[in-house]
N, C-alpha and C positions, 0 to 999 in steps of 0.2 A: 345143977347138973347141966353139962353142955349138950348140944344137939347130938353129937356123935354117941355119947353115952346113952342118951335117951333112946336113940334109934336101936342101939344094940340091946338095951333092956327090953324094948318092945319086941324085937325079933325073937329074943329068947322066950318071952312069954307067948308070942304067937305060935312058935314051934311046938309048944306044949298043949295047944288047943286040940281037943279030940272031937269037938262038935262040928260037923260039916256045915250046919246052918250058920254058925258064927263065922266060919271061914268064908262062906258065900256072901254074907253081909259085908265083911271086910273087903272082899274083892269088888263088890258093887260100889262101895264107898270110895275105894281107891280110884276106880275107873271114873266115877263122877267127879272127884276132886281134880284128877289129871285133866279131864275135859274142861272144867271151869278154868283151870290155870292156863290152858292153851288159848281159850277164848279171851281171857283177860289180857294176855300178852299179844294177841293178834292185832296188827295194825294194817288196815287196807292201804294199798299203794295210792299215791296221788295221781291225778290225770297226767301230769308231766311224766312221772315214772312209767305209766301205762303207755303213753305215746312213744317214749324212748324205747320201750321193749318192742313195740310194734315196728318201729324203724329198724332196730337191730335185727329183728326176725326177717324183715324184708331184705336187708343186706345179706344176711346169712343165706337166704333162699337164692338170691341173685348170684352169690358166689359159690353155690353148690356145697354149702356147709350144713348139710342136712343128714339125718340118720333115718333110713326108712324103717318102717314098722318091724319087719322081720329081723333086721340087724339089731334093733333096740331090744326085742324080745330075747335074742340070743345073748346079748350083753347082760341083761338083767338075770337070766338064768345062770350066768357065770358068776354072779355075786355070791351065791350060796356056797 
C-alpha cells in the first residue's frame, strides 16, 4: 500500500473515532512528532552567515530600508 492510500485509510478511520480521549492522544502525538521533525531539520547558521546578516542589516539601516513597529503590525494584520 502506498503512502497516499495509507493516509486516506488512516483519515477515514480517524473520522470514525468517537472517543475524545483517543483524539486528544492523537493530537498530542502529532504535535510532538512535528516538533521533533522541526528540531531534526534545524541547522544553526554559521558565524560567517551571522556576520553577513549583521552587515546587511547595518547597510539596510544606513539606507533607511527599515520598517517601523507600527507599520509591521499593520502589514501583519493585513495578512489574514
